[in-house]
C-alpha positions, 0 to 999 in steps of 0.5 A: 472479470478475469480468472484469478488463476491468471495471476499465477500460483507460487510457493510463498515463504511465509509462516502458516497463518500469516496475514500476507496470504490473505492480502495476496489473495485479495490483491489477485481477486481485486485485479481479476474483478477489475479485469486488469490483465497481468501485463497492465499491472505493476507491483512495486515493493521495498524489503520485508515479508510483505515486500515478497509479494512481487515474487508471488504474483504474475504481473510486472514487478520490482523489488527495491530497497528497504523503505524505498517502495514508493519512489520507483512505484511513482516513477513507473506510473509517471513513465507509463500511466496506462499501468495500474501501480500498487506498492505493497510493503510493511508498516516498517518499510512504509512508515519507518525507513520510508516515512519521508517518501510516504509524506512526499508521495501524499503531496505529489499525488501520483495515481497509485495505491500504497498497500501497507501490510500493518502487523505492528511489528518488524516481521522479517527481522524477527520482532522488533517494534515498528512505527505502529507498535503500541506503547508499552508492548514488550518485544525482543528488543524492547524488553521493558516495553515500547516507549515511543508513541505509535505512528498513526498513518491514516491520521497523518494521511488525512491531515495532509488531505491525501486523495484516498485513505482507508483501513481494512483487515486481512481476515475480512477478504471481501471487505479488503477486495472492495476497499482495494477496488475503490482505491484503484478506481480513485484518482491520485495517491491512495493509502490502504492500511491493512491490519494483519496478524504476525503469528510468529512475532506479535502475540498481542495483535493477533487475528482474534485481537483484530477480529474482536475490534474491527468494525465496518464503517456504515453508509452514514460515514461521509468520507468527504468530511475531513473532521469526521475522517480525523475523528474516525482515524483516532478511534483505536482501542476497543473498537477500530473502524475499517473502510474508506475513511477519507476521499479528496478530489485533488487532481492527480500528478500530471493533471495540470499538464497538457494531455499530449505531454502525458503518454507512456514513454515506453511505447514511443518509437526511438528516434535513432538519429537523435539517439546517435547524436546524443551518443556521439557527444560522449564518444 
């Protein structure tokens, strides 16, 4: 196990009480307990409050475009399979602007973790409804209440038989750490949807709201049972299950290729003669 201090200390620009602090702490603790050194981790994000995480952790990092966390994250893992790739971004970035990439990532099944900070609102742009905002909830841009039905990310991921689908809560750091560790260890694409309070712009889904409703799944839940997983994914209201909802064993991207073709391109030596030939074609 590594020292959590290996992943650095920074001045985070989040509101006091924001769930992002706990998620960042859990992420660092996960890497430490899995003994993953900073240079072997890649933290790839889009845009948003959650997407600031690459700035606040000592590791390989990339801050991309809004809704575009998953394409570069998958590319990084494909080019260098030796890296542990985690993509933290918000529910708006991942499920709204990035919804199409979310679906494609499940199908492609690259070995990586999508860590979604789900506060059920757009926090960076001051409180508009996000894809997961509850129907009827009043926001600054929906003063008469949200009319769209909320997007259920875990149900969608399970329906597509993603390799790993889980939910957790930022207010339960030990549970989140264990969930993230399981996600990293499981081959293929993993979704970890994390409930977190937005203290400034979501006065409905507060820390207390989640704390009262979230309960941990017990050992009786069989994550390989698709029907049971779908049922738990739709349990949302007075009680909300957190934990590993579904696991699948579809081979991760690249698993169909010969082993000699799957290697980190970044560590290969450059063939200078071949490189010069290519360059001369454009001279």
